[in-house]
All heavy atoms as a GROMACS GRO file, in nm:
protein
  390
    1MET      N    1   0.084  -0.124   0.002
    1MET     CA    2  -0.002  -0.001   0.001
    1MET      C    3   0.094   0.128  -0.002
    1MET      O    4   0.164   0.146   0.096
    1MET     CB    5  -0.083   0.000   0.118
    1MET     CG    6  -0.172  -0.114   0.147
    1MET     SD    7  -0.303  -0.129   0.031
    1MET     CE    8  -0.353  -0.287   0.060
    2GLY      N    9   0.085   0.196  -0.110
    2GLY     CA   10   0.170   0.311  -0.113
    2GLY      C   11   0.122   0.409  -0.222
    2GLY      O   12   0.005   0.436  -0.231
    3LYS      N   13   0.220   0.459  -0.293
    3LYS     CA   14   0.184   0.563  -0.388
    3LYS      C   15   0.083   0.524  -0.498
    3LYS      O   16  -0.002   0.602  -0.545
    3LYS     CB   17   0.305   0.618  -0.467
    3LYS     CG   18   0.394   0.708  -0.377
    3LYS     CD   19   0.506   0.761  -0.465
    3LYS     CE   20   0.590   0.858  -0.390
    3LYS     NZ   21   0.693   0.910  -0.481
    4GLY      N   22   0.088   0.402  -0.535
    4GLY     CA   23   0.004   0.356  -0.649
    4GLY      C   24  -0.139   0.317  -0.597
    4GLY      O   25  -0.219   0.295  -0.684
    5ASP      N   26  -0.153   0.306  -0.473
    5ASP     CA   27  -0.290   0.260  -0.422
    5ASP      C   28  -0.386   0.383  -0.414
    5ASP      O   29  -0.366   0.469  -0.333
    5ASP     CB   30  -0.266   0.195  -0.286
    5ASP     CG   31  -0.401   0.126  -0.233
    5ASP    OD1   32  -0.487   0.116  -0.318
    5ASP    OD2   33  -0.397   0.079  -0.118
    6ARG      N   34  -0.494   0.375  -0.488
    6ARG     CA   35  -0.588   0.484  -0.500
    6ARG      C   36  -0.668   0.494  -0.365
    6ARG      O   37  -0.733   0.596  -0.340
    6ARG     CB   38  -0.685   0.465  -0.613
    6ARG     CG   39  -0.616   0.468  -0.749
    6ARG     CD   40  -0.717   0.446  -0.855
    6ARG     NE   41  -0.648   0.425  -0.980
    6ARG     CZ   42  -0.711   0.379  -1.093
    6ARG    NH1   43  -0.829   0.345  -1.082
    6ARG    NH2   44  -0.641   0.368  -1.199
    7LYS      N   45  -0.677   0.389  -0.287
    7LYS     CA   46  -0.757   0.380  -0.169
    7LYS      C   47  -0.693   0.445  -0.037
    7LYS      O   48  -0.761   0.466   0.060
    7LYS     CB   49  -0.808   0.246  -0.140
    7LYS     CG   50  -0.898   0.188  -0.246
    7LYS     CD   51  -0.953   0.050  -0.208
    7LYS     CE   52  -1.045  -0.002  -0.309
    7LYS     NZ   53  -1.104  -0.133  -0.275
    8THR      N   54  -0.557   0.473  -0.049
    8THR     CA   55  -0.493   0.524   0.066
    8THR      C   56  -0.468   0.675   0.052
    8THR      O   57  -0.475   0.732  -0.059
    8THR     CB   58  -0.352   0.454   0.086
    8THR    OG1   59  -0.277   0.485  -0.034
    8THR    CG2   60  -0.369   0.305   0.100
    9ARG      N   61  -0.447   0.739   0.162
    9ARG     CA   62  -0.422   0.886   0.162
    9ARG      C   63  -0.297   0.922   0.078
    9ARG      O   64  -0.294   1.011   0.001
    9ARG     CB   65  -0.407   0.938   0.299
    9ARG     CG   66  -0.391   1.085   0.309
    9ARG     CD   67  -0.389   1.137   0.455
    9ARG     NE   68  -0.376   1.284   0.454
    9ARG     CZ   69  -0.476   1.371   0.437
    9ARG    NH1   70  -0.596   1.318   0.424
    9ARG    NH2   71  -0.455   1.499   0.442
   10ARG      N   72  -0.192   0.839   0.093
   10ARG     CA   73  -0.064   0.863   0.022
   10ARG      C   74  -0.089   0.849  -0.136
   10ARG      O   75  -0.040   0.928  -0.214
   10ARG     CB   76   0.041   0.761   0.063
   10ARG     CG   77   0.178   0.798  -0.001
   10ARG     CD   78   0.279   0.710   0.061
   10ARG     NE   79   0.291   0.746   0.197
   10ARG     CZ   80   0.400   0.756   0.260
   10ARG    NH1   81   0.518   0.737   0.200
   10ARG    NH2   82   0.414   0.788   0.386
   11GLY      N   83  -0.170   0.753  -0.168
   11GLY     CA   84  -0.198   0.728  -0.313
   11GLY      C   85  -0.281   0.842  -0.363
   11GLY      O   86  -0.261   0.891  -0.482
   12LYS      N   87  -0.378   0.893  -0.290
   12LYS     CA   88  -0.461   1.012  -0.335
   12LYS      C   89  -0.371   1.143  -0.345
   12LYS      O   90  -0.385   1.217  -0.434
   12LYS     CB   91  -0.576   1.038  -0.233
   12LYS     CG   92  -0.670   0.916  -0.225
   12LYS     CD   93  -0.805   0.964  -0.268
   12LYS     CE   94  -0.901   0.847  -0.244
   12LYS     NZ   95  -0.961   0.799  -0.372
   13THR      N   96  -0.279   1.157  -0.251
   13THR     CA   97  -0.190   1.267  -0.252
   13THR      C   98  -0.102   1.264  -0.382
   13THR      O   99  -0.081   1.358  -0.449
   13THR     CB  100  -0.102   1.279  -0.128
   13THR    OG1  101  -0.193   1.272  -0.018
   13THR    CG2  102  -0.027   1.409  -0.131
   14TYR      N  103  -0.051   1.141  -0.413
   14TYR     CA  104   0.034   1.123  -0.522
   14TYR      C  105  -0.029   1.151  -0.655
   14TYR      O  106   0.016   1.213  -0.746
   14TYR     CB  107   0.088   0.980  -0.522
   14TYR     CG  108   0.172   0.945  -0.643
   14TYR    CD1  109   0.293   0.987  -0.653
   14TYR    CD2  110   0.131   0.862  -0.746
   14TYR    CE1  111   0.383   0.959  -0.757
   14TYR    CE2  112   0.201   0.823  -0.851
   14TYR     CZ  113   0.327   0.869  -0.864
   14TYR     OH  114   0.398   0.846  -0.971
   15ARG      N  115  -0.164   1.099  -0.665
   15ARG     CA  116  -0.239   1.118  -0.783
   15ARG      C  117  -0.301   1.257  -0.794
   15ARG      O  118  -0.351   1.296  -0.903
   15ARG     CB  119  -0.348   1.018  -0.797
   15ARG     CG  120  -0.289   0.882  -0.819
   15ARG     CD  121  -0.404   0.775  -0.835
   15ARG     NE  122  -0.352   0.648  -0.863
   15ARG     CZ  123  -0.332   0.598  -0.984
   15ARG    NH1  124  -0.361   0.672  -1.088
   15ARG    NH2  125  -0.279   0.483  -0.998
   16GLY      N  126  -0.312   1.332  -0.692
   16GLY     CA  127  -0.376   1.458  -0.686
   16GLY      C  128  -0.523   1.452  -0.687
   16GLY      O  129  -0.591   1.545  -0.738
   17SER      N  130  -0.582   1.342  -0.632
   17SER     CA  131  -0.729   1.335  -0.634
   17SER      C  132  -0.783   1.344  -0.494
   17SER      O  133  -0.702   1.336  -0.392
   17SER     CB  134  -0.771   1.200  -0.693
   17SER     OG  135  -0.717   1.093  -0.612
   18TYR      N  136  -0.911   1.360  -0.477
   18TYR     CA  137  -0.968   1.370  -0.351
   18TYR      C  138  -1.081   1.266  -0.335
   18TYR      O  139  -1.131   1.217  -0.438
   18TYR     CB  140  -1.028   1.513  -0.331
   18TYR     CG  141  -0.926   1.618  -0.326
   18TYR    CD1  142  -0.874   1.683  -0.441
   18TYR    CD2  143  -0.867   1.648  -0.205
   18TYR    CE1  144  -0.779   1.776  -0.436
   18TYR    CE2  145  -0.772   1.749  -0.201
   18TYR     CZ  146  -0.725   1.808  -0.312
   18TYR     OH  147  -0.627   1.905  -0.314
   19GLY      N  148  -1.122   1.234  -0.213
   19GLY     CA  149  -1.226   1.137  -0.182
   19GLY      C  150  -1.253   1.123  -0.042
   19GLY      O  151  -1.216   1.214   0.035
   20ASN      N  152  -1.301   1.011  -0.005
   20ASN     CA  153  -1.337   0.994   0.139
   20ASN      C  154  -1.209   0.989   0.226
   20ASN      O  155  -1.203   1.037   0.338
   20ASN     CB  156  -1.414   0.868   0.160
   20ASN     CG  157  -1.555   0.877   0.107
   20ASN    OD1  158  -1.605   0.984   0.088
   20ASN    ND2  159  -1.617   0.764   0.076
   21THR      N  160  -1.107   0.930   0.164
   21THR     CA  161  -0.979   0.924   0.238
   21THR      C  162  -0.907   1.048   0.256
   21THR      O  163  -0.833   1.077   0.349
   21THR     CB  164  -0.885   0.813   0.165
   21THR    OG1  165  -0.961   0.693   0.143
   21THR    CG2  166  -0.761   0.792   0.242
   22ARG      N  167  -0.926   1.138   0.154
   22ARG     CA  168  -0.860   1.270   0.151
   22ARG      C  169  -0.962   1.383   0.121
   22ARG      O  170  -0.947   1.451   0.022
   22ARG     CB  171  -0.746   1.265   0.047
   22ARG     CG  172  -0.651   1.393   0.051
   22ARG     CD  173  -0.558   1.379  -0.060
   22ARG     NE  174  -0.473   1.500  -0.062
   22ARG     CZ  175  -0.444   1.563  -0.172
   22ARG    NH1  176  -0.481   1.512  -0.295
   22ARG    NH2  177  -0.377   1.680  -0.168
   23ALA      N  178  -1.055   1.390   0.210
   23ALA     CA  179  -1.164   1.483   0.186
   23ALA      C  180  -1.117   1.627   0.226
   23ALA      O  181  -1.020   1.647   0.301
   23ALA     CB  182  -1.289   1.449   0.275
   24HIS      N  183  -1.180   1.728   0.171
   24HIS     CA  184  -1.155   1.862   0.199
   24HIS      C  185  -1.215   1.893   0.332
   24HIS      O  186  -1.322   1.844   0.370
   24HIS     CB  187  -1.207   1.953   0.093
   24HIS     CG  188  -1.132   1.955  -0.036
   24HIS    ND1  189  -1.067   2.065  -0.089
   24HIS    CD2  190  -1.102   1.849  -0.121
   24HIS    CE1  191  -1.007   2.032  -0.201
   24HIS    NE2  192  -1.026   1.899  -0.226
   25ASP      N  193  -1.159   1.999   0.412
   25ASP     CA  194  -1.220   2.036   0.534
   25ASP      C  195  -1.342   2.116   0.500
   25ASP      O  196  -1.342   2.188   0.400
   25ASP     CB  197  -1.122   2.119   0.614
   25ASP     CG  198  -1.013   2.035   0.665
   25ASP    OD1  199  -1.025   1.912   0.684
   25ASP    OD2  200  -0.903   2.088   0.692
   26ALA      N  201  -1.438   2.108   0.588
   26ALA     CA  202  -1.568   2.183   0.563
   26ALA      C  203  -1.535   2.330   0.595
   26ALA      O  204  -1.457   2.360   0.678
   26ALA     CB  205  -1.676   2.134   0.656
   27GLN      N  206  -1.596   2.423   0.514
   27GLN     CA  207  -1.578   2.557   0.534
   27GLN      C  208  -1.635   2.601   0.668
   27GLN      O  209  -1.751   2.567   0.701
   27GLN     CB  210  -1.637   2.641   0.426
   27GLN     CG  211  -1.567   2.609   0.289
   27GLN     CD  212  -1.424   2.661   0.290
   27GLN    OE1  213  -1.390   2.752   0.345
   27GLN    NE2  214  -1.336   2.581   0.215
   28PRO      N  215  -1.572   2.688   0.746
   28PRO     CA  216  -1.632   2.741   0.866
   28PRO      C  217  -1.753   2.825   0.841
   28PRO      O  218  -1.756   2.896   0.734
   28PRO     CB  219  -1.520   2.818   0.940
   28PRO     CG  220  -1.430   2.850   0.830
   28PRO     CD  221  -1.438   2.741   0.726
   29ALA      N  222  -1.856   2.814   0.929
   29ALA     CA  223  -1.976   2.896   0.908
   29ALA      C  224  -1.941   3.043   0.923
   29ALA      O  225  -1.877   3.081   1.016
   29ALA     CB  226  -2.085   2.852   1.001
   30VAL      N  227  -2.006   3.125   0.843
   30VAL     CA  228  -1.983   3.270   0.853
   30VAL      C  229  -2.102   3.325   0.940
   30VAL      O  230  -2.221   3.288   0.928
   30VAL     CB  231  -1.992   3.337   0.716
   30VAL    CG1  232  -1.981   3.484   0.724
   30VAL    CG2  233  -1.882   3.276   0.627
   31VAL      N  234  -2.060   3.406   1.035
   31VAL     CA  235  -2.164   3.464   1.124
   31VAL      C  236  -2.260   3.561   1.043
   31VAL      O  237  -2.218   3.643   0.969
   31VAL     CB  238  -2.101   3.545   1.234
   31VAL    CG1  239  -2.202   3.612   1.322
   31VAL    CG2  240  -2.011   3.454   1.323
   32GLY      N  241  -2.391   3.541   1.062
   32GLY     CA  242  -2.488   3.624   0.994
   32GLY      C  243  -2.521   3.576   0.854
   32GLY      O  244  -2.596   3.647   0.787
   33ALA      N  245  -2.465   3.468   0.812
   33ALA     CA  246  -2.499   3.425   0.677
   33ALA      C  247  -2.624   3.347   0.678
   33ALA      O  248  -2.667   3.282   0.773
   33ALA     CB  249  -2.386   3.333   0.622
   34LYS      N  250  -2.691   3.349   0.560
   34LYS     CA  251  -2.817   3.277   0.542
   34LYS      C  252  -2.789   3.125   0.523
   34LYS      O  253  -2.689   3.095   0.458
   34LYS     CB  254  -2.899   3.328   0.422
   34LYS     CG  255  -2.955   3.462   0.445
   34LYS     CD  256  -3.035   3.507   0.320
   34LYS     CE  257  -3.089   3.643   0.339
   34LYS     NZ  258  -3.173   3.689   0.221
   35ALA      N  259  -2.872   3.042   0.575
   35ALA     CA  260  -2.856   2.901   0.549
   35ALA      C  261  -2.892   2.870   0.408
   35ALA      O  262  -2.982   2.925   0.347
   35ALA     CB  263  -2.954   2.816   0.645
   36THR      N  264  -2.822   2.772   0.348
   36THR     CA  265  -2.844   2.737   0.210
   36THR      C  266  -2.966   2.655   0.197
   36THR      O  267  -2.996   2.573   0.291
   36THR     CB  268  -2.732   2.664   0.144
   36THR    OG1  269  -2.710   2.545   0.228
   36THR    CG2  270  -2.597   2.742   0.146
   37VAL      N  271  -3.049   2.682   0.100
   37VAL     CA  272  -3.177   2.610   0.085
   37VAL      C  273  -3.160   2.521  -0.042
   37VAL      O  274  -3.121   2.561  -0.145
   37VAL     CB  275  -3.291   2.707   0.062
   37VAL    CG1  276  -3.430   2.636   0.029
   37VAL    CG2  277  -3.305   2.808   0.170
   38THR      N  278  -3.191   2.397  -0.015
   38THR     CA  279  -3.183   2.298  -0.135
   38THR      C  280  -3.321   2.269  -0.183
   38THR      O  281  -3.416   2.255  -0.105
   38THR     CB  282  -3.118   2.164  -0.079
   38THR    OG1  283  -3.196   2.111   0.027
   38THR    CG2  284  -2.973   2.184  -0.029
   39LYS      N  285  -3.326   2.259  -0.316
   39LYS     CA  286  -3.455   2.239  -0.381
   39LYS      C  287  -3.475   2.087  -0.382
   39LYS      O  288  -3.384   2.009  -0.398
   39LYS     CB  289  -3.455   2.294  -0.523
   39LYS     CG  290  -3.455   2.442  -0.522
   39LYS     CD  291  -3.457   2.490  -0.673
   39LYS     CE  292  -3.446   2.641  -0.684
   39LYS     NZ  293  -3.451   2.683  -0.825
   40PRO      N  294  -3.608   2.047  -0.365
   40PRO     CA  295  -3.628   1.900  -0.381
   40PRO      C  296  -3.610   1.855  -0.527
   40PRO      O  297  -3.619   1.938  -0.614
   40PRO     CB  298  -3.774   1.889  -0.334
   40PRO     CG  299  -3.833   2.023  -0.357
   40PRO     CD  300  -3.724   2.115  -0.338
   41ALA      N  301  -3.573   1.731  -0.534
   41ALA     CA  302  -3.543   1.671  -0.669
   41ALA      C  303  -3.678   1.683  -0.750
   41ALA      O  304  -3.788   1.653  -0.697
   41ALA     CB  305  -3.498   1.532  -0.656
   42ALA      N  306  -3.663   1.710  -0.872
   42ALA     CA  307  -3.778   1.718  -0.965
   42ALA      C  308  -3.834   1.579  -0.988
   42ALA      O  309  -3.763   1.482  -1.002
   42ALA     CB  310  -3.735   1.779  -1.094
   43ALA      N  311  -3.968   1.571  -0.980
   43ALA     CA  312  -4.031   1.438  -0.995
   43ALA      C  313  -4.028   1.404  -1.146
   43ALA      O  314  -4.058   1.487  -1.233
   43ALA     CB  315  -4.177   1.447  -0.943
   44ARG      N  316  -3.992   1.282  -1.166
   44ARG     CA  317  -3.974   1.230  -1.307
   44ARG      C  318  -4.117   1.182  -1.358
   44ARG      O  319  -4.192   1.119  -1.275
   44ARG     CB  320  -3.878   1.116  -1.319
   44ARG     CG  321  -3.741   1.164  -1.295
   44ARG     CD  322  -3.642   1.044  -1.304
   44ARG     NE  323  -3.643   0.997  -1.442
   44ARG     CZ  324  -3.562   0.904  -1.487
   44ARG    NH1  325  -3.476   0.849  -1.410
   44ARG    NH2  326  -3.570   0.859  -1.610
   45LYS      N  327  -4.155   1.212  -1.473
   45LYS     CA  328  -4.276   1.168  -1.529
   45LYS      C  329  -4.270   1.029  -1.579
   45LYS      O  330  -4.157   0.985  -1.613
   45LYS     CB  331  -4.319   1.262  -1.648
   45LYS     CG  332  -4.355   1.405  -1.616
   45LYS     CD  333  -4.398   1.480  -1.732
   45LYS     CE  334  -4.430   1.630  -1.694
   45LYS     NZ  335  -4.471   1.702  -1.812
   46ALA      N  336  -4.369   0.954  -1.569
   46ALA     CA  337  -4.371   0.818  -1.615
   46ALA      C  338  -4.359   0.814  -1.766
   46ALA      O  339  -4.409   0.894  -1.840
   46ALA     CB  340  -4.504   0.743  -1.575
   47ALA      N  341  -4.291   0.719  -1.818
   47ALA     CA  342  -4.266   0.704  -1.963
   47ALA      C  343  -4.400   0.670  -2.019
   47ALA      O  344  -4.488   0.598  -1.969
   47ALA     CB  345  -4.172   0.586  -1.987
   48PRO      N  346  -4.428   0.710  -2.145
   48PRO     CA  347  -4.552   0.686  -2.211
   48PRO      C  348  -4.562   0.535  -2.242
   48PRO      O  349  -4.463   0.475  -2.270
   48PRO     CB  350  -4.551   0.770  -2.342
   48PRO     CG  351  -4.402   0.806  -2.363
   48PRO     CD  352  -4.348   0.801  -2.229
   49LYS      N  353  -4.685   0.483  -2.236
   49LYS     CA  354  -4.702   0.343  -2.257
   49LYS      C  355  -4.677   0.310  -2.405
   49LYS      O  356  -4.725   0.386  -2.492
   49LYS     CB  357  -4.843   0.300  -2.207
   49LYS     CG  358  -4.862   0.309  -2.061
   49LYS     CD  359  -5.003   0.260  -2.028
   49LYS     CE  360  -5.014   0.268  -1.874
   49LYS     NZ  361  -5.155   0.225  -1.833
   50LYS      N  362  -4.621   0.195  -2.425
   50LYS     CA  363  -4.598   0.153  -2.568
   50LYS      C  364  -4.727   0.094  -2.621
   50LYS      O  365  -4.792   0.027  -2.553
   50LYS     CB  366  -4.483   0.048  -2.575
   50LYS     CG  367  -4.354   0.109  -2.534
   50LYS     CD  368  -4.248   0.010  -2.544
   50LYS     CE  369  -4.114   0.065  -2.510
   50LYS     NZ  370  -4.000  -0.028  -2.514
   51LYS      N  371  -4.752   0.114  -2.753
   51LYS     CA  372  -4.863   0.060  -2.817
   51LYS      C  373  -4.839  -0.095  -2.848
   51LYS      O  374  -4.730  -0.124  -2.893
   51LYS     CB  375  -4.898   0.129  -2.947
   51LYS     CG  376  -4.936   0.273  -2.924
   51LYS     CD  377  -4.967   0.337  -3.053
   51LYS     CE  378  -5.007   0.485  -3.032
   51LYS     NZ  379  -5.032   0.547  -3.159
   52SER      N  380  -4.938  -0.178  -2.816
   52SER     CA  381  -4.918  -0.316  -2.850
   52SER      C  382  -4.954  -0.344  -2.991
   52SER      O  383  -5.054  -0.279  -3.043
   52SER     CB  384  -5.000  -0.397  -2.751
   52SER     OG  385  -5.135  -0.369  -2.771
   53ALA      N  386  -4.891  -0.427  -3.062
   53ALA     CA  387  -4.912  -0.451  -3.199
   53ALA      C  388  -5.012  -0.556  -3.221
   53ALA      O  389  -5.052  -0.637  -3.143
   53ALA     CB  390  -4.778  -0.499  -3.266
   0.00000   0.00000   0.00000
């Protein structure tokens, strides 16, 4: 387990990638900032029924 291993921190550092093993620190909360609002996922419409031959 070393530089070539993508699952280890050393491997992620070597490749310059990020993930669960090498996650970025969360940004500190700013005093007086508004909370971010997330929109609910758009509902998908059902596919039209195929005509039977």
